[in-house]
N, C-alpha and C positions, 0 to 999 in steps of 0.2 A: 472497626477496622476500615481503612480507605482503600479502595482499588484505583490503582492509578494507570492509565493506557496510555501504550507508546505505539505509534504505527513500527512496520517492520523495517529495519536498515535493508540497504542493497545486500550487503556480506550476507545477513540470515535470507534472504531470498536465495544467494548463491547455495547456501546450507541447504535448503529447503530441495533445490531442485536437485542436488547431488545426493541426498538421503532418499528421496523419491526414487531416484533411478536405481539405487541401489537396492531398494525394495524394502526399506524400514516402514513401520507404521506411523500413522498420525502421532500416535503418541510418544513412541520413541523420540520422532522428528522434534515434536514440542519440548522434550525433557534436554534433548540435546541443546535445542538452540535458546535455552530459557525462557520460554513461554509457553501459555495456555492450549491445551489441545485444542481447543473451540477455533482459537486464533489461527493456528494452522490449518484447521478445516474451512474456514471463510477465504483462507488466504488461496486454497488451491479449487475452491469452488468458483470464488471471482477471476482465476487468472488463471485456470487451465483450459488451454484452448484444444484445438483438433491436433496437435503435437504433442498435446502433454504440457505439464507444466515447463515453463521458460523462464528463466528467472531475470531477462533483460526486458520480454515482453510482459512479464508482471510487472517490473518496475514503470515499466512507459506508462500501462494502463493506470497505475496507480498515481501517475503525476498527471495524467492528463484528468482522472478524475477530482483532484487535486484541484484542479484551475479550472474546472467547469462547475465545482461544487456551488452552491448557494450563498455562502460565504465570499465566495471571489465573484460572485457574479452582482452583490447588491449595490456596486456603484451603477448609478444610471447615467447617461449621458450630462444631465445637468451638472452632478456630481465632479464627472471629467472634467467637465471646462473649469470649474471653480479650484479642482486638484491644478490643475496645467497651471491656471492664474498664480496661485501660492508659490508654485516651481519656480516661475518668471522672478 
């Protein structure tokens, strides 16, 4: 059995926020949005701030982590110059 992983969509984060506010458990939230309970748990752990889980803030944090990831930072200044030369 092959397990594929997908990032949560913005709409799913909106649902998590609304369901969390209404008092749903992580298991219930996972079932409703169609993902695993561990995904919901990780999402809440990573993106719950002092004022609770907020979907816009969560998406912003996710986008920031994505741009700052190791894959995004593999370009060296030397490679950047080469890339600029190719675009010209």
